N, C-alpha and C positions, 0 to 999 in steps of 0.2 A: 673132697668129693662126697664124703659121708655127710658132711654138714649141709651141702646144697641139696642132697636127696632128702634130708629131714625137712628142709624148708618147703619143698614142693609137696611133701605129704601133708604138712600143716595147712597149706592153702587148699588142697583138695578136700580135706576134712571140713574146712570152714564153708566151702561151697555146698557140700552135701548137707550141712546143717541148715543152711538158708533155704535150700530146696525143700527140705522136710518141713520147715516152718510154713512155707508158702502153701504146701499141700494141705495143711491142717486148717487154713483160714476159710470160713464159710463164704459161698458165692451168692450174690444177690440175683434174684430172678429178673428184676427190672434194670434195664441199662441206665447208667447215670449220664443223662444228656448234657449236663453242665460241663463235662470234660471232652465232648465230641467236637472236633473241629472238622468242618466240611472242607474237602479239597475241591475247590471250585474248578480248578483246571483239570483234575483227573476224572470228575464225574461227567459223563456225556449229557448234553442238553442243558446244563446248568451254567455255562460260561456266559458272562455279560459281554455284549457287543459295545465297542467304542464308537460313538457317533460324533463326528466333527460338526460343531454348531457354527454356521456362517453368520456374520453380523447383519442385522436388519438394515436394508438400504434406506437412505433418507428419501422421503417423498418429494417428487419433482413438482414444483409449483407451476400451475398452468393458468393462464388468463382466459376466461370464457369469451367466446365470440371474437377472438382475435385471429385474423388470417395468418397462416404460416408463411413466412417470407422465404421464398426459394432464392438462394444466392445466385446472382447472375454469373454465367460462365465466364471464366477468365480467358480473354483472347490472348493467344500467344503473340509476343512482340515480334514484329518483322525483323528479319535478319538482314534484309537488303538495305542499303543506304541509297536514298533517292537524291540525286544531284539536281540543284536548281539550274534551269537553263540560263546562260549568260546572254543578256539583252544588249544590243548595241547602244552606245551612248550617243544621243542626238543633241544638237545644239538647240536650246529652247527658243521659240519665236516670241514675238510681242504678245503680251497679255491682252486678250480681247476685252473690249469695253462693254460692261453690262449696262443695262438700262438704269440700274440704281446708281451707277457711278457717273452717269451723264449729268451735266449741269441742268438743273431745273429752273426754267425762267420764273421769276417772281414779279408779280405786278405790284409796283410800288403803291403804297397807300398815300392818298393825298395828305399832306401835312396841314395841321391846323394853323391858322393865323394866331399870333400872340394875342391873348385876351387883353382887353384894355385895363388900364390902371383902375383900382389898386390891386388887381388880381393877377396880372401877367407874370410877375416875378415868382410868386409862390407857386402858381400852376406849372411854370416851366421848370422849376427846380425840384418838383416832386413827381416822379414817374407814376407812383400809385394813384395820385390824384388825376393825372392825365388819362391813365387807363380807365378809371372809373367814370370820369365826367365826359371825356371826349372833347369836342370842340365847342366853343361858345356859340350860342344861337341868337343872341340879342345884344342889347346895349345896357350898360349899368342903369339901375333905377333906384332912387332914394325912397325908402319906406319910413314913414313916421310911426312912432309907437312908444313903448316903454321897456326898460331893462331892469332886471334885478339879478344880483349875483348870489350864489349859494356856496356851501362848502365844497360841493363837487359839480359845479356847472353853472349855467345861466338860464334865465327865461326871457323871452322877447315877445311882447304883445304887438302884433302888427295891426295897425289901425285900419288899413285898407279893407280887410276882409274879416276883422275881429277874430284872428287866429292867434293862438298862444303856442309858441315853439319852446320845447324843453330840451336842452342840450346837456347831457351828462358827461362828466369827465372822470368819473370814478374808475373806470377801466383803464383810462389813459395814464393815470397817476402811477400804477405799478409797472408800466412799460408796454401795454398793449397799443397797437398802432391805430386802432379805430375804437369808437364808442357809439352809443345809441342816441337817437333823437326821436321825439314824438311831437305830433301836432294835434291840438285840441281846439274845438270851437269854444269861444268865450261866451258862456251862458250866464254870466253873473248879471244880476239886476240890482239896482239901487234898493237899499233897505234889507237885503238878505244878511243874515248873521255872518260876521267875519271870523268868528271863533266858536265852533260848536264841538270841540274835542277836549277842551280842558287840559291841553298839553303845556308844559312849562319848558321853554327853550333854555339851553345853557347860557351862561353869562356871555354877553357880547354878541349874541345871535337873536334872531326873532322868527316868528311865524309869519309867512306871507299873508296878505289880505286881499280883498276884492277878487278879481278874476284869477290872479296867480294863486291866492289862498284857496279858492274853491277847487281848482285843479289839484293842488297839493294835498288837500284834505281828502278828496274823493278817490284818489289813486295812490294806494300804498307803494306801488313800484316806483312812482315818481318821488315819494318821500325817501325811499331807500336809495334811489339813484343820485339825487342832488343834495339831500340833507337839509339842514336849516339855512335860512336866509342870513347872509352876512352883511348885506347892505339894504338900504331902503329902496323901494320902487321909485324909479326916476324916469322922466320922459327923455326920449332921445331918438336918434335916427339910425338907420342901417342901410347900407348900399348893397343891392342884390344884382346878381348877374346869372342869367339862365344858360345852361349847357345842355348838350345832347342827353346826358345821363343824370342831371341834377342841377344844383345851384352852388354858388359861392356867395358869402355874405360877410359883411364887416361886423365886428363885435362892438361892445359898449364903449370901448376906449378908442375906436376907430383905427387902432394899430394892429388888432388881432383879426384874423380871418378864419372862417369856417367853410369847409367844403362838405355839402350835404348830398347824400345819395339816397333816394327813396327805395324802399323794398316792397312797395305795393302800388296799386293803381290809384289814379286821382280819385278823391281829393287828397291823397297821400296822408297817412297817419303815422308812419314809422320808417326808420331807416338807420343808416350809420354815417358818421362824419369823421374827418381827419384832423379836426382842430383841437385846440387853437393853434394856428400857424401865424408866424410873424410876416408882416408885409414886406 
């Protein structure tokens, strides 16, 4: 007990010594602000307010001058079930005859008589020729003249009226069903030059002369249509037969036929033909 009392006295003496030393230390008249800590929560009017920041909304894109569409009101669905009325089944009667179903009387077209030889068989076996020419209107006539064959056709000089007929076969060769023909007046006079172009024909071919040559040289489309001459000009005859829509004529070998259809008014200068056809 005595020892514990001594210990308490020593502690009390130490505290008194510390207090005495603190009383002897000089005080500074100016406060030391570096060690002052403000109590924000104890000092009135100095507390900071907490503000909740809301996010900035995204701008809504608007189209100028666009009308606002008001949605149509939704109609409620009916709850009642509508029953279809039951119709009595009747026995169908006969279908009435319409005017379009009635038989239309057709007036038969008078048939043409068979054209005379040598044209009848070819005319009768070729419906396109029958439709284009129609019926024969005369009797066969023999025309004197001259023939010349070309790469793609023939020329015939008709002595009766000094006409030159050019018949092309260039379009027929690849499979076309018709080709062109032209008629020219023979204006050739004796003494006119027979070659004024200086062209050199291929081997085995020649340039036409006289009336045929004049037509051939003066008309480029004729040269393109028939090409070079492959035979010499030779005298011959051709049998002609007139039809409602044109003519038929025999060729230079008398076994070939041509059906000529004009495409203009007399004196006829151009048209199409179906030849050469076999007799």
